[in-house]
KETOR-373064 format. One record per residue (C-alpha): x, y, z. Coordinates in steps of 0.02 Angstrom, whole numbers, plus 50000, padded with zeros to 5 digits. Layout:
% KETOR-373064
XYZ ...
END
This chain:
% KETOR-373064
492655010853741 491704993553732 490724985253885 491194967253834 492434961153713 492234944953658 492604937353491 493614952653425 492664952853251 491854970053266 493144978753374 494594972753238 493704978353094 493304996153174 495094997653222 495754993053040 494455005952970 495155019653112 496745014853073 496785019552890 496535038652934 498175038953016 497695044853190 498945048253321 498265034253438 496935022453445 496715010953601 495424996953633 494704999453799 493504986053879 492404983954053 492524965354020 493794955753928 493524938953854 494924933253781 494374915353778 493084917953660 494224926253524 494144921653354 495444934553289 496994940353347 496674954353456 497214960953620 496414975553727 497534988153771 496574992753932 495314983154023 494574982654203 494204963054219 494694948854116 493214936454141 492954918954077 491414908454055 489734913354102 488474928054074 488834944654159 487484957454227 487494975054303 488114991954265 487144992954114 487384973854053 485754965154034 485094948354040 483384946453962 483024964553994 483484963054168 484894965954281 485684982454212 485304993854341 486304983154463 487644994554543 488914980654521 489584967054405 489014949954431 489134933054345 487624921054312 487804903754314 
END
């Protein structure tokens, strides 16, 4: 489970490492999926929201150490 998948570089590396151990299944799950920022060919298996530009806060996502305690996800412009 990932909070935000953006470039996909780290996720791609981790999935490659995990798949070398031949698990029965590996799925990439994200709260926020930002496919417009991808630098590698990677798709999430499951995601809550596909989002575009902006900074997102709430639900543990912080901007400058603030707003992480919001009970919803908001976009800062």
